C-alpha positions in Angstrom: 0.0 0.0 0.0 1.4 3.4 -1.0 1.1 6.6 1.1 -1.8 7.9 -0.8 -3.9 4.8 -0.2 -2.9 4.7 3.4 -4.2 8.3 3.9 -7.4 7.6 2.0 -8.0 4.5 4.1 -7.6 6.5 7.3 -9.9 9.2 6.1 -12.5 6.6 5.0 -12.3 4.8 8.3 -13.0 8.1 10.1 -16.0 8.9 7.9 -17.4 5.4 8.1 -17.2 5.5 11.9 -19.6 8.5 11.7 -22.0 6.3 9.8 -21.4 7.5 6.3 -20.7 5.2 3.4 -17.7 5.8 1.1 -17.9 4.3 -2.4 -15.1 3.4 -4.7 -16.1 6.3 -6.8 -15.6 8.6 -3.8 -12.1 7.1 -3.3 -11.3 7.7 -7.0 -12.4 11.3 -6.6 -10.1 11.8 -3.6 -7.2 10.2 -5.4 -7.7 12.7 -8.3 -7.6 15.5 -5.8 -4.5 14.3 -4.1 -2.7 13.9 -7.5 -3.6 17.5 -8.4 -5.9 16.5 -11.3 -9.0 18.0 -9.6 -9.4 20.8 -7.1 -11.1 20.0 -3.8 -13.6 22.7 -4.5 -14.5 21.1 -7.8 -14.8 17.7 -6.1 -17.2 19.1 -3.6 -19.3 20.7 -6.3 -19.4 17.4 -8.1 -20.6 15.6 -5.0 -23.3 18.3 -4.3 -24.5 18.0 -7.9 -24.7 14.2 -7.7 -26.8 14.4 -4.5 -29.1 17.1 -5.9 -29.8 15.0 -8.9 -30.6 11.9 -6.8 -32.9 13.8 -4.5 -34.9 15.8 -7.1 
């Protein structure tokens, strides 16, 4: 396991302890942010748009 995956696993464990589910898609989004391919702001906007679409 590389350092990025270790950090992601730790973050996911914390979020799941709070009762939230993290998908593989969420993990991929976080990896893109950590590699600098996507800003964190754009990632948040993407997640908000997904949830808006689901709940409309």
